[in-house]
N, CA, C and O of each residue as an XYZ file, in Angstrom:
704
protein
N     120.167     84.130     96.850
C     118.998     83.962     96.011
C     117.725     84.193     96.828
O     116.955     83.262     97.060
N     117.509     85.434     97.263
C     116.365     85.676     98.141
C     115.015     85.523     97.442
O     114.859     85.788     96.250
N     114.053     85.084     98.244
C     112.653     85.058     97.848
C     111.917     85.874     98.893
O     111.847     85.495    100.062
N     111.372     86.992     98.458
C     110.650     87.876     99.354
C     109.200     87.916     98.888
O     108.922     88.158     97.713
N     108.290     87.679     99.809
C     106.872     87.638     99.503
C     106.199     88.797    100.229
O     106.399     89.001    101.427
N     105.402     89.548     99.484
C     104.686     90.682    100.068
C     103.203     90.534     99.767
O     102.805     90.275     98.631
N     102.410     90.700    100.790
C     100.967     90.664    100.650
C     100.395     91.749    101.547
O     101.132     92.447    102.243
N      99.088     91.884    101.524
C      98.473     92.869    102.400
C      97.107     93.279    101.932
O      96.553     92.737    100.975
N      96.583     94.247    102.632
C      95.256     94.760    102.335
C      95.275     95.546    101.023
O      96.282     96.168    100.688
N      94.164     95.519    100.280
C      94.090     96.321     99.057
C      94.368     97.799     99.358
O      93.815     98.374    100.295
N      95.226     98.385     98.550
C      95.545     99.793     98.712
C      96.635    100.092     99.714
O      96.940    101.257     99.966
N      97.235     99.054    100.296
C      98.298     99.265    101.292
C      99.653     99.525    100.633
O     100.609     99.895    101.315
N      99.744     99.339     99.329
C     100.979     99.660     98.618
C     101.885     98.490     98.311
O     103.069     98.696     98.042
N     101.378     97.274     98.341
C     102.244     96.108     98.136
C     102.926     96.112     96.766
O     104.102     95.760     96.664
N     102.211     96.502     95.722
C     102.827     96.521     94.386
C     103.910     97.592     94.305
O     104.994     97.345     93.776
N     103.621     98.764     94.823
C     104.613     99.848     94.834
C     105.858     99.428     95.598
O     106.978     99.597     95.115
N     105.661     98.881     96.788
C     106.789     98.470     97.642
C     107.553     97.330     96.984
O     108.784     97.345     96.947
N     106.826     96.339     96.463
C     107.487     95.193     95.824
C     108.312     95.591     94.614
O     109.417     95.087     94.414
N     107.777     96.492     93.812
C     108.505     96.963     92.631
C     109.773     97.708     93.036
O     110.844     97.474     92.478
N     109.645     98.603     94.008
C     110.812     99.356     94.484
C     111.860     98.439     95.091
O     113.055     98.612     94.854
N     111.414     97.460     95.876
C     112.317     96.529     96.541
C     113.080     95.692     95.512
O     114.299     95.543     95.608
N     112.369     95.155     94.540
C     113.018     94.345     93.492
C     114.058     95.172     92.741
O     115.152     94.691     92.448
N     113.712     96.399     92.439
C     114.641     97.275     91.721
C     115.877     97.566     92.573
O     117.002     97.521     92.076
N     115.667     97.862     93.845
C     116.788     98.184     94.728
C     117.717     96.983     94.931
O     118.937     97.137     94.997
N     117.131     95.790     95.028
C     117.930     94.574     95.227
C     118.411     93.971     93.907
O     119.186     93.014     93.896
N     117.942     94.541     92.799
C     118.300     94.055     91.462
C     117.914     92.586     91.261
O     118.697     91.769     90.778
N     116.660     92.289     91.657
C     116.120     90.944     91.464
C     114.786     91.058     90.725
O     114.288     92.161     90.502
N     114.218     89.932     90.353
C     112.982     89.902     89.575
C     111.773     90.277     90.421
O     111.825     90.298     91.650
N     110.685     90.571     89.718
C     109.417     90.931     90.348
C     108.299     90.182     89.643
O     108.305     90.050     88.419
N     107.325     89.686     90.430
C     106.148     89.037     89.860
C     104.931     89.365     90.708
O     104.990     89.373     91.937
N     103.818     89.636     90.020
C     102.555     89.917     90.697
C     101.410     89.237     89.967
O     101.122     89.589     88.823
N     100.740     88.260     90.604
C      99.555     87.669     89.980
C      98.469     88.713     89.723
O      97.705     88.590     88.766
N      98.397     89.734     90.567
C      97.407     90.793     90.381
C      97.580     91.532     89.079
O      96.606     92.023     88.507
N      98.814     91.621     88.597
C      99.036     92.271     87.309
C      98.367     91.497     86.178
O      97.954     92.080     85.176
N      98.262     90.169     86.347
C      97.556     89.363     85.357
C      96.091     89.797     85.304
O      95.538     90.032     84.230
N      95.473     89.898     86.486
C      94.072     90.323     86.542
C      93.890     91.675     85.860
O      92.996     91.853     85.034
N      94.747     92.615     86.217
C      94.623     93.973     85.691
C      94.835     94.007     84.176
O      94.202     94.798     83.478
N      95.717     93.156     83.673
C      96.007     93.165     82.243
C      94.897     92.508     81.423
O      94.870     92.648     80.200
N      93.988     91.796     82.077
C      92.912     91.108     81.361
C      91.556     91.777     81.563
O      90.515     91.137     81.421
N      91.571     93.044     81.889
C      90.338     93.788     82.061
C      90.391     95.041     81.214
O      91.448     95.649     81.044
N      89.257     95.416     80.693
C      89.188     96.631     79.879
C      88.740     97.840     80.691
O      88.641     98.939     80.146
N      88.467     97.661     81.977
C      88.034     98.779     82.827
C      89.147     99.810     82.920
O      90.307     99.516     82.627
N      88.786    101.015     83.329
C      89.725    102.135     83.316
C      90.810    102.104     84.363
O      91.980    101.949     84.012
N      90.478    102.246     85.638
C      91.500    102.346     86.677
C      91.736    100.996     87.343
O      91.017    100.032     87.084
N      92.752    100.937     88.204
C      93.138     99.661     88.822
C      92.024     99.060     89.668
O      91.792     97.852     89.623
N      91.337     99.893     90.439
C      90.249     99.390     91.288
C      89.161     98.767     90.426
O      88.709     97.655     90.699
N      88.741     99.478     89.387
C      87.696     98.954     88.507
C      88.157     97.711     87.754
O      87.360     96.807     87.503
N      89.445     97.657     87.390
C      89.974     96.475     86.695
C      89.826     95.230     87.575
O      89.422     94.170     87.097
N      90.157     95.366     88.862
C      90.054     94.209     89.757
C      88.594     93.786     89.933
O      88.278     92.599     89.854
N      87.714     94.744     90.168
C      86.293     94.424     90.331
C      85.721     93.830     89.049
O      84.943     92.878     89.096
N      86.107     94.392     87.906
C      85.635     93.911     86.620
C      86.082     92.473     86.386
O      85.276     91.634     85.983
N      87.334     92.182     86.629
C      87.838     90.835     86.358
C      87.193     89.800     87.281
O      86.927     88.676     86.856
N      86.941     90.167     88.535
C      86.275     89.241     89.454
C      84.865     88.893     88.976
O      84.335     87.842     89.336
N      84.256     89.759     88.174
C      82.894     89.499     87.707
C      82.854     88.569     86.491
O      81.776     88.141     86.080
N      84.019     88.251     85.912
C      84.061     87.374     84.743
C      84.182     85.914     85.155
O      84.587     85.601     86.275
N      83.828     85.034     84.240
C      83.973     83.597     84.507
C      85.442     83.240     84.720
O      85.771     82.435     85.591
N      86.325     83.847     83.919
C      87.755     83.576     84.074
C      88.239     84.040     85.454
O      88.981     83.325     86.128
N      87.819     85.228     85.866
C      88.237     85.767     87.162
C      87.772     84.915     88.336
O      88.452     84.848     89.360
N      86.626     84.269     88.197
C      86.074     83.408     89.253
C      86.617     81.980     89.182
O      86.392     81.176     90.087
N      87.328     81.677     88.105
C      87.761     80.319     87.825
C      88.813     79.809     88.818
O      89.871     80.415     88.989
N      88.504     78.703     89.457
C      89.486     78.078     90.345
C      90.705     77.635     89.548
O      91.828     77.693     90.048
N      90.496     77.198     88.328
C      91.607     76.761     87.473
C      92.613     77.897     87.263
O      93.821     77.675     87.351
N      92.129     79.103     86.987
C      93.017     80.244     86.803
C      93.810     80.520     88.080
O      95.021     80.732     88.029
N      93.136     80.516     89.203
C      93.818     80.810     90.464
C      94.874     79.752     90.781
O      95.961     80.082     91.255
N      94.564     78.511     90.527
C      95.541     77.437     90.766
C      96.747     77.592     89.818
O      97.888     77.334     90.202
N      96.475     78.011     88.592
C      97.557     78.231     87.626
C      98.497     79.344     88.119
O      99.719     79.208     88.051
N      97.919     80.435     88.610
C      98.735     81.530     89.137
C      99.502     81.099     90.390
O     100.630     81.540     90.608
N      98.898     80.247     91.205
C      99.588     79.707     92.389
C     100.808     78.899     91.967
O     101.895     79.052     92.523
N     100.607     78.038     90.975
C     101.717     77.225     90.473
C     102.833     78.100     89.902
O     104.016     77.818     90.091
N     102.443     79.161     89.203
C     103.425     80.074     88.624
C     104.256     80.738     89.727
O     105.477     80.847     89.611
N     103.593     81.177     90.788
C     104.306     81.786     91.917
C     105.309     80.810     92.533
O     106.463     81.157     92.785
N     104.843     79.591     92.767
C     105.722     78.592     93.387
C     106.912     78.271     92.484
O     108.035     78.128     92.969
N     106.679     78.158     91.188
C     107.748     77.891     90.231
C     108.791     79.005     90.274
O     109.989     78.733     90.347
N     108.343     80.242     90.228
C     109.265     81.382     90.250
C     110.013     81.462     91.579
O     111.195     81.807     91.606
N     109.341     81.151     92.664
C     109.988     81.178     93.985
C     111.100     80.135     94.065
O     112.140     80.387     94.675
N     110.893     78.984     93.465
C     111.918     77.936     93.482
C     113.196     78.389     92.783
O     114.290     77.964     93.155
N     113.064     79.241     91.782
C     114.220     79.754     91.052
C     114.986     80.793     91.871
O     116.188     80.973     91.675
N     114.295     81.478     92.791
C     114.941     82.464     93.658
C     115.148     83.817     93.007
O     114.760     84.049     91.862
N     115.773     84.705     93.772
C     116.064     86.076     93.327
C     114.811     86.789     92.823
O     114.769     87.275     91.693
N     113.796     86.843     93.678
C     112.522     87.418     93.240
C     111.742     88.005     94.419
O     111.815     87.529     95.552
N     111.003     89.044     94.099
C     109.987     89.593     94.991
C     108.653     89.206     94.367
O     108.388     89.525     93.208
N     107.823     88.525     95.132
C     106.503     88.119     94.662
C     105.467     88.866     95.491
O     105.457     88.793     96.720
N     104.611     89.575     94.802
C     103.568     90.363     95.457
C     102.218     89.813     95.034
O     101.830     89.911     93.870
N     101.510     89.235     95.990
C     100.189     88.691     95.684
C      99.353     88.570     96.937
O      99.874     88.379     98.036
N      98.068     88.682     96.761
C      97.158     88.630     97.907
C      97.217     87.294     98.642
O      96.909     87.244     99.832
N      97.598     86.229     97.978
C      97.666     84.908     98.612
C      99.097     84.383     98.740
O      99.300     83.235     99.135
N     100.062     85.192     98.418
C     101.446     84.721     98.304
C     102.051     84.226     99.612
O     102.848     83.287     99.599
N     101.698     84.825    100.724
C     102.238     84.343    102.006
C     101.816     82.902    102.223
O     102.607     82.087    102.697
N     100.597     82.587    101.885
C     100.079     81.228    102.038
C     100.675     80.274    100.999
O     100.970     79.120    101.309
N     100.849     80.754     99.777
C     101.273     79.892     98.673
C     102.753     79.562     98.682
O     103.139     78.446     98.334
N     103.584     80.511     99.072
C     105.034     80.316     99.007
C     105.525     79.856    100.371
O     105.625     80.649    101.306
N     105.824     78.590    100.473
C     106.229     78.013    101.768
C     107.670     78.355    102.123
O     107.986     78.558    103.295
N     108.548     78.420    101.123
C     109.972     78.627    101.385
C     110.431     80.011    100.955
O     111.245     80.155    100.043
N     109.903     81.015    101.616
C     110.344     82.386    101.350
C     111.344     82.790    102.424
O     111.261     82.344    103.568
N     112.283     83.634    102.042
C     113.249     84.144    103.016
C     112.606     85.173    103.943
O     113.017     85.327    105.093
N     111.604     85.869    103.435
C     110.888     86.845    104.243
C     109.477     86.995    103.698
O     109.270     87.171    102.497
N     108.503     86.922    104.617
C     107.099     87.115    104.269
C     106.618     88.386    104.958
O     106.694     88.513    106.180
N     106.121     89.330    104.149
C     105.756     90.650    104.648
C     104.263     90.901    104.417
O     103.740     90.643    103.333
N     103.590     91.405    105.447
C     102.186     91.807    105.345
C     102.117     93.314    105.556
O     102.610     93.829    106.559
N     101.499     94.022    104.602
C     101.330     95.469    104.703
C      99.883     95.779    105.052
O      98.950     95.190    104.506
N      99.721     96.721    105.978
C      98.364     97.092    106.365
C      98.294     98.582    106.657
O      99.306     99.244    106.890
N      97.058     99.090    106.635
C      96.795    100.500    106.943
C      95.290    100.637    107.155
O      94.511     99.815    106.674
N      94.890    101.671    107.871
C      93.455    101.907    108.044
C      92.764    102.147    106.690
O      93.380    102.659    105.756
N      91.500    101.776    106.598
C      90.746    101.904    105.351
C      90.775    103.328    104.810
O      90.932    103.518    103.604
N      90.628    104.330    105.667
C      90.611    105.717    105.177
C      91.898    106.075    104.443
O      91.852    106.730    103.402
N      93.033    105.657    104.968
C      94.309    105.950    104.313
C      94.424    105.189    102.998
O      94.823    105.762    101.984
N      94.080    103.917    103.007
C      94.142    103.133    101.778
C      93.212    103.714    100.718
O      93.566    103.778     99.541
N      92.039    104.131    101.134
C      91.078    104.716    100.202
C      91.587    106.058     99.663
O      91.427    106.350     98.478
N      92.193    106.865    100.523
C      92.718    108.161    100.080
C      93.795    107.964     99.007
O      93.793    108.647     97.983
N      94.708    107.030     99.251
C      95.770    106.755     98.274
C      95.195    106.227     96.963
O      95.606    106.636     95.877
N      94.246    105.321     97.085
C      93.645    104.706     95.903
C      92.811    105.725     95.125
O      92.828    105.729     93.894
N      92.089    106.578     95.831
C      91.284    107.620     95.180
C      92.177    108.543     94.368
O      91.834    108.927     93.250
N      93.310    108.894     94.928
C      94.255    109.766     94.212
C      94.799    109.054     92.973
O      94.834    109.627     91.884
N      95.223    107.805     93.150
C      95.789    107.039     92.024
C      94.777    106.836     90.915
O      95.110    106.956     89.736
N      93.525    106.525     91.291
C      92.498    106.175     90.306
C      91.591    107.343     89.922
O      90.643    107.165     89.158
N      91.873    108.526     90.443
C      91.071    109.727     90.144
C      89.575    109.504     90.420
O      88.723    109.750     89.567
N      89.289    109.033     91.632
C      87.902    108.808     92.046
C      87.642    109.596     93.328
O      88.570    110.037     94.007
N      86.375    109.759     93.634
C      86.026    110.411     94.892
C      86.333    109.466     96.046
O      86.400    108.249     95.869
N      86.514    110.035     97.208
C      86.802    109.235     98.401
C      85.632    108.285     98.690
O      85.848    107.118     99.017
N      84.422    108.772     98.574
C      83.237    107.951     98.852
C      83.150    106.754     97.903
O      82.909    105.625     98.330
N      83.350    107.019     96.611
C      83.303    105.951     95.611
C      84.425    104.939     95.850
O      84.219    103.730     95.746
N      85.598    105.446     96.166
C      86.746    104.566     96.400
C      86.506    103.656     97.594
O      86.752    102.452     97.511
N      86.035    104.204     98.692
C      85.774    103.381     99.884
C      84.750    102.293     99.578
O      84.905    101.146     99.995
N      83.709    102.664     98.848
C      82.670    101.688     98.504
C      83.267    100.571     97.650
O      83.024     99.391     97.903
N      84.043    100.945     96.647
C      84.632     99.939     95.756
C      85.680     99.089     96.470
O      85.788     97.890     96.214
N      86.448     99.704     97.360
C      87.450     98.927     98.103
C      86.771     97.905     99.007
O      87.219     96.763     99.108
N      85.696     98.314     99.659
C      84.953     97.374    100.509
C      84.386     96.239     99.666
O      84.440     95.077    100.068
N      83.840     96.575     98.491
C      83.322     95.538     97.587
C      84.422     94.588     97.156
O      84.228     93.372     97.132
N      85.578     95.143     96.814
C      86.706     94.318     96.382
C      87.146     93.379     97.505
O      87.324     92.180     97.286
N      87.319     93.925     98.691
C      87.732     93.084     99.823
C      86.727     91.970    100.071
O      87.115     90.822    100.288
N      85.449     92.294    100.042
C      84.417     91.277    100.272
C      84.451     90.204     99.196
O      84.358     89.012     99.490
N      84.583     90.636     97.950
C      84.600     89.687     96.829
C      85.822     88.769     96.912
O      85.704     87.551     96.775
N      86.994     89.366     97.136
C      88.210     88.553     97.228
C      88.131     87.588     98.400
O      88.444     86.407     98.253
N      87.726     88.067     99.537
C      87.666     87.203    100.722
C      86.675     86.061    100.504
O      86.950     84.917    100.865
N      85.526     86.374     99.915
C      84.501     85.354     99.654
C      85.000     84.323     98.643
O      84.940     83.120     98.895
N      85.490     84.797     97.506
C      85.909     83.872     96.437
C      87.074     83.000     96.878
O      87.060     81.787     96.663
N      88.079     83.607     97.491
C      89.234     82.812     97.897
C      88.899     81.868     99.042
O      89.495     80.796     99.157
N      87.963     82.250     99.881
C      87.548     81.322    100.941
C      86.857     80.112    100.308
O      87.035     78.983    100.764
N      86.060     80.356     99.248
C      85.411     79.247     98.537
C      86.448     78.328     97.897
O      86.312     77.106     97.944
N      87.480     78.915     97.302
C      88.489     78.122     96.580
C      89.474     77.457     97.539
O      89.777     76.272     97.396
N      89.973     78.218     98.516
C      91.080     77.743     99.349
C      90.696     77.374    100.782
O      91.447     76.685    101.472
N      89.542     77.828    101.222
C      89.096     77.475    102.566
C      89.664     78.337    103.681
O      89.625     77.937    104.844
N      90.190     79.509    103.354
C      90.665     80.405    104.408
C      90.465     81.856    103.990
O      90.353     82.173    102.806
N      90.423     82.724    104.987
C      90.297     84.158    104.763
C      91.701     84.719    104.575
O      92.543     84.599    105.465
N      91.954     85.327    103.430
C      93.321     85.748    103.132
C      93.843     86.812    104.076
O      95.058     86.992    104.166
N      92.987     87.522    104.779
C      93.463     88.493    105.770
C      94.161     87.787    106.943
O      94.924     88.416    107.677
N      93.904     86.492    107.118
C      94.547     85.734    108.191
C      96.040     85.502    107.929
O      96.765     85.054    108.817
N      96.491     85.802    106.726
C      97.905     85.643    106.407
C      98.788     86.567    107.247
O      99.977     86.300    107.420
N      98.220     87.629    107.759
C      98.987     88.535    108.615
C      99.659     87.753    109.743
O     100.779     88.069    110.146
N      98.973     86.737    110.246
C      99.513     85.917    111.341
C     100.691     85.054    110.899
O     101.504     84.647    111.729
N     100.792     84.770    109.600
C     101.875     83.933    109.077
C     103.068     84.752    108.593
O     104.099     84.193    108.217
N     102.927     86.062    108.603
C     103.996     86.930    108.098
C     105.145     87.007    109.095
O     104.937     86.973    110.308
N     106.358     87.110    108.565
C     107.548     87.326    109.396
C     107.627     88.782    109.844
O     108.170     89.094    110.903
N     107.078     89.657    109.020
C     107.155     91.095    109.260
C     105.819     91.715    108.879
O     105.358     91.567    107.747
N     105.199     92.409    109.827
C     103.949     93.132    109.585
C     104.268     94.612    109.691
O     104.825     95.072    110.689
N     103.908     95.353    108.650
C     104.214     96.784    108.631
C     102.926     97.577    108.456
O     102.196     97.394    107.482
N     102.661     98.454    109.404
C     101.595     99.432    109.242
C     102.214    100.573    108.448
O     103.114    101.258    108.934
N     101.736    100.771    107.242
C     102.354    101.725    106.322
C     101.859    103.160    106.525
O     102.238    104.063    105.779
N     101.023    103.361    107.524
C     100.362    104.656    107.733
C     101.299    105.846    107.800
O     101.037    106.883    107.190
N     102.371    105.707    108.525
C     103.244    106.860    108.759
C     104.641    106.653    108.212
O     105.616    107.185    108.742
N     104.726    105.872    107.145
C     106.027    105.583    106.544
C     105.990    105.881    105.052
O     104.974    105.679    104.386
N     107.099    106.360    104.549
C     107.218    106.556    103.103
C     107.531    105.203    102.462
O     107.986    104.288    103.149
N     107.295    105.066    101.170
C     107.674    103.821    100.505
C     109.155    103.488    100.696
O     109.505    102.322    100.879
N     110.019    104.488    100.655
C     111.455    104.255    100.852
C     111.744    103.704    102.246
O     112.579    102.812    102.397
N     111.069    104.221    103.253
C     111.260    103.727    104.620
C     110.803    102.277    104.742
O     111.436    101.476    105.430
N     109.707    101.946    104.076
C     109.190    100.574    104.122
C     110.162     99.620    103.433
O     110.462     98.548    103.958
N     110.646    100.005    102.271
C     111.616     99.181    101.545
C     112.857     98.959    102.401
O     113.338     97.831    102.507
N     113.376    100.011    103.009
C     114.567     99.885    103.865
C     114.300     99.001    105.076
O     115.180     98.251    105.499
N     113.098     99.079    105.636
C     112.739     98.232    106.773
C     112.743     96.752    106.364
O     113.201     95.894    107.120
N     112.236     96.468    105.181
C     112.218     95.090    104.678
C     113.650     94.594    104.437
O     113.995     93.474    104.813
N     114.459     95.415    103.824
C     115.858     95.041    103.561
C     116.580     94.764    104.871
O     117.303     93.775    104.994
N     116.381     95.633    105.838
C     117.041     95.463    107.143
C     116.541     94.202    107.855
O     117.337     93.444    108.409
N     115.230     93.981    107.839
C     114.646     92.810    108.519
C     115.146     91.504    107.901
O     115.405     90.535    108.615
N     115.280     91.483    106.585
C     115.733     90.272    105.909
C     117.225     90.168    105.748
O     117.742     89.156    105.274
N     117.926     91.226    106.147
C     119.392     91.268    106.010
C     119.820     91.012    104.570
O     120.749     90.248    104.309
N     119.128     91.662    103.644
C     119.438     91.489    102.219
C     120.474     92.487    101.775
O     120.862     92.495    100.606
């Protein structure tokens, strides 16, 4: 009944990797970020996240605590991949905690392609998103979520790896 937690920098591919991993292991998948994206009317994923952070609901500590509780509840049941920006911190009893990272230019290039935006616009929005998330979560939780890299069992620089290679590395590291 594995519990695998994946977090990382925006645009590093955590949702893609988590979805592929859950499918390959035939276990469940959950992402608090999908909640944010589903509650925004903005067009692309980057704009959805920025848009939701600007709402009262998006800034609400109550909402964030609710999503934290949901993650912990699902983790207790097992057989799940949980992908969330705060999941390494929130899920204490995971079988494997993974942090994904990559240089900003690579993350921006991938995100620009996915969201059909210019590289310049994407970099600006990604920086805004990172600043907003780090600020808001520090206000709510008292820590910078980028510090979770230090708590991860496995840190992967995704720069020169395909999604399949990353998934296989996680499976091998966790012996799943």
